N, C-alpha and C positions, 0 to 999 in steps of 0.2 A: 488615532489608534494608540493603544497602550505602548509604553516605551520598553517594557520588559515582561517576561513571563513570571508568574507567581505560582508556586506549588509547594507542597509540604517538603521540608528538608529531609524528613525521615518518614517512612511508611513501610507497611508490610510488602507492598508491591510497588515497583518503580513504574510499571506499565501494564495496562490491561486493554486488550483488543476485543471487539465484538464483531463477529462475521461468520461466514459459512466455510467449512472445510470442503475441499474437492480433491479428487485424485486425478492426476494428469498422466495419460498414457503417452509414452514418448518412444517412437521407433527410431530415433536418431536421424540420420540423413536420408533414411528410406521413406518415401511417401506412403501414406496409409494404404493406398490401393495396391501396393506391392509388399506391404509389411508382413512379416511372419512372426515377429516377436517385438515386445515393448518393455521398456522400463516403466515403473510406477513411481511417480513423485507425489507426495502429499503436499497440498498447496492451498491457496486462498489468500487474497491480498492482505487481509487483516492478520491472519495467522503468520504469514511470511514475515511481517514486521516484528511480531512478538518473538518468533523463533530466531530471527537474526539478532535481536537485542539480547536474548538469553544466551545463545550459543557463542557468538563472536564477542559481544560486548559485556558479557557476564552480569547482565542486569536481571532483576527479579521480575519476570514477565508472565502474564497470565492471558488466557483466552476463554471468552464466553462464547459457546457455539452449540450447534445441534450435533448429537452423536447417535448413530444408529447401531442397534445391537445385531450385527452380522459381521462376517469376516472382514469386509472392507473397512467397517468401523473399527474393528480391532487393530487392523493395520494402521489406520490413521491415528488411533490413540497411542499406539506404540511409538510412532514418529513424533507426535506432540511431546510425549514425555521424554523421549531420547534427546530432543533438542533443548530440554530444560524448561519447557513451558508448563506452568501450572494450569490445569484444565478446570473449567466450570461448565459442566455439560447439562443440557436438557436432553434426556434420553428419549429415543423413539424405537418402537418395536418394528422389526421388518416382518412382512407377512409371508416371506418365503417365495414370493413371485414377482410382485410389482413394486414393492417398496414399503415405506419411503426409503430413499437412497441418499448416499453422498454423491453429489453431481460428478459427472465425468467430463474432463477436458481432454480433447485429442489434439496433440500438437507435435508435428514433425519439426525438425531443426532447419530444414532448407540447406542449401549449400551454394556458395558463389552467387551466380545470377538467379538461382532458383530460391524464391523467398519462402520463409516458414509458412505453414498452413495451420490455422487453428479453427476448430469447431467444437461444439458442445452437445452434451445431453444432460439437461437440467430437469428432465421430466420427474415429477413426484419427488422433488428435492426436499429433504428434511429441513434444511436451513430456511427455505421459503415459508415454512409453517411456524417459525419462531414468532412470538408475539409478546406484547407487554404482559408482565406478570409471570413470565417463564423463569426469571432469575430473581433471587432474593438480594437486591442491590444493597439494602442496609447491612446485611450480613457480609456481603463481599467487600463493601467499602469500610466495614467496621474497623479493620486493622490499618486502614489508610492506603490510598492509591495516589501516586504522584501525577500520572499522565494516563489518559484514556484515548482510544483511537477507533475509528470505523471508516467505512468507505462507500463510494457510490454504487459499486456493483451489488453489495449487500442491500443497500437501500432500494435498488431496482427489482429485487426478487419478488416482493409482494407488498401490499399496503401494510401488512402487519410488521414486516421487517423495518420499514421506515419509521413506523410508530415506535418500535422497540428501540431504535437508535435515539429517538427523541427522549424516551424514558431514561435510557442509559446516560445520555449527555446531561439531562436535568439532574440525575442523581450525582453525577460526577461534579457538576458545578456546585451542588450543595455540599459536597465533600471537599471542595477546594482544589480539585485536580485540574490540570491543564487538559483542554479538549482539542483533539486534532481530527482532521477528516481529509481523506484523499478523494477528490471528486470523481476520478476514474469514469468519466462519462462514456457510456457504451450505447450507441444508438439502437443496436439490435435488441438489447435488453429493455430499454425504455419504450421501444415501439410496441412491444407486447404488454407493457405496463401502463399504457395511456399516452405515449408519445412525448414530445418535447415539452408541451405545456404542462403536463403532469410532472415531468422531471423537474422543471423549473419551480413549480409550486412546492414539491417535496424537498428539494435540495436547498431552497432558500430558507425554509424553516429550520433545517438542520444547521446550516452555516451560521445562522444568527446566534447559535450557542457556542461557536468555535473560537478558539484562540489561535490555532494554527491550521493553515489550509495548504494542501498540496494539489497542484493542477496547473496545466499550461493555459495559454490564452484561449485555446479552443475549448477546453473544459470550462473555463470561466464564462465564455460567451454562450456555448451551447447548454451547459448544465445549469447555469444560473440565469441565463437570458440577459446578460449584461451587454450593453452596446459598447463595442470596442473600436478604437481607431484602426483604420486600414493601415497595415504596416507592410511595406514592400521590402522584401529581403531576399538576397540571393542565396542565403545559407540558413539551414535549420538551426545552426548554432548561434545565430544572431539573437540576443536577448531583448531586442528592441520591442517586439510585440508584447512580451510579458511585462516589461517595465512600464510600457504605456498603459497597460490595464490597471496598474496599481492604484492610480488616482481614482479610477471608477470604483474599484473594489473598496477602497478605504472610505469613500463617501457612503457606500451602501452598508458596509459591515464594520462599524467603528470599533467593535470588540477585537478584531483580528490584530495580532501582533506579528505573525510570521506568515509569509506566502513564499512558496518555493516550488521549483520544477526542474526536471532534467532537460537537457538540450542534447539532441542526438541527430546526427546526419548519417544515413545509411548508404554506404557505398556498395556493399554487397551483403549477403547474409552473414558473412564472417568478418567483415571489415566495417567498423563504425568509428566516427569521430564523436567524442563524448565530452559534455560539459554540464554545468548546472548554474542556476541563478536563484537568489533568494532576496527577499525584502524582510529585514529583521529590525524591528523597533525603530523604524524611520530611515534606515540606510539600506542601500542596495549593494549586493555583493555578487561577483561573477567568478566562478571557479575557472581554473585553467582548462585548456582543451588537450585531450590525449587521444591517441589512436588505439582502438581496441581490436584485438584479434579474438573475435567472439566464438566461444564454444556453444553457449546456450543463452540466448538473450532474455528468456523468461525470468522475471523476478528482479531485473535490474532496478526498476523504479522503486520497488519495495526495499531493495538494498540501500538505495539512496536515502529513503525516508528513515530507515533504521539508523544509519550513521548520523544523519542530521539531528534526529531526536536524541540520540546518545550524547552528542556534543552539547546540545542545549540543556539536557538533564544534568550533565556533568559540570555545567557552569563555564564551558569553553567560550572563548570570544566568538562572535557571530561568524567571522570569516573562517575560523578554525572549524566550527560546526559544519559549515557548508562544505569545506574541503573533506571532512570526515565522511559526509554523505556521498559526495562525488567519488571519493576513493573506494568506499565500500561497494557502491553500485557498480563501479568499473570492475572490481575484482570478482563480484558475483557472476558476471557474464563469462568468466573463465572456468566455471565449475559446471558439472551436470546438475540438473534439478533446479528447484525454485527458491531454495533457501541456502544460507551461507555455508561455506567451508573455509572461510578466511579466518585468520587469527587477528586479534587486536593489534599486535605488533606489525603485521603486514599492512593493515589499514593505516595505521599511524605513519609508517614509513612512506607509503605511497602518497598520503595526504601532504607530507612535508616536501614532496618532490622527488621521491626515490625512484623515478622512472626516466630513462633517457628519452622516452617518447613524448614527454610533456613539451608542448609548444608555448613558450613564454611570449 
């Protein structure tokens, strides 16, 4: 594997994501079958990372995505811009009845022993119609882009979205940008897209172009079809399973420089133990463990990715970059919604050990 990441020192954009926007309906602790009102959060794994980098870390971040001309699209666009993200849209006209739509995610928060419940309506989703040729990559990359990112959920939406990711990553490589991907293997999505064999075939082609990969050992085994050693662990916080997968991954994907994942043990909907692990340039690093009083767990993984990417883009030491990701992901679970409300000062303080809850 490469010993370090290489990207332009200066560029018009520090970061550019490709993915689908969704709107999440959140009735709080009330389950949907009893709900009478909901908050609306604009979300999407790739967007979340870009929004976190722009808002908390003050980086110049962009998003390439589908946008529908109807009120939900206007709401999403307002939030994208409010978070400081530069949009690159492929527009779709809504027919006034059936779509195309921005997908809907339904997610209550759970409480105590009652877990959160998540379900979807991705029918006639505009993002699934995105295809190669929809974006002018030479123009977008013309001013320079340091880092690009996409994820496995977007890859699973349709054959054209995975083809678009490949086009995007190839353009990024030609422009000298770092390429990252969050495996985010979701069995339900891939079941309707051809099953595990199709997922493996698609995701392998994508990961071959990547420098940075986010995903746990289950993502690596299920999403990429890699044979991993059986690891017996009494705790979900044990990084042994992930660390034992590294040798398998490095033999298959020699371009990769960084592999990382969060570690979470759920004691109740509102009480989690939280850590993270990364393999960066030949060395393994494990973050501390802290106890989280969770307000809303959605987006914690994207918060981790954003903090990690910020650290690496800023030239921080690998262990510092991992701690920034760990700290930001932890803080994000204390806010409502899917994107950050943290300040950089809060993240840096927590990363340095500014919490009495850290277990050393």
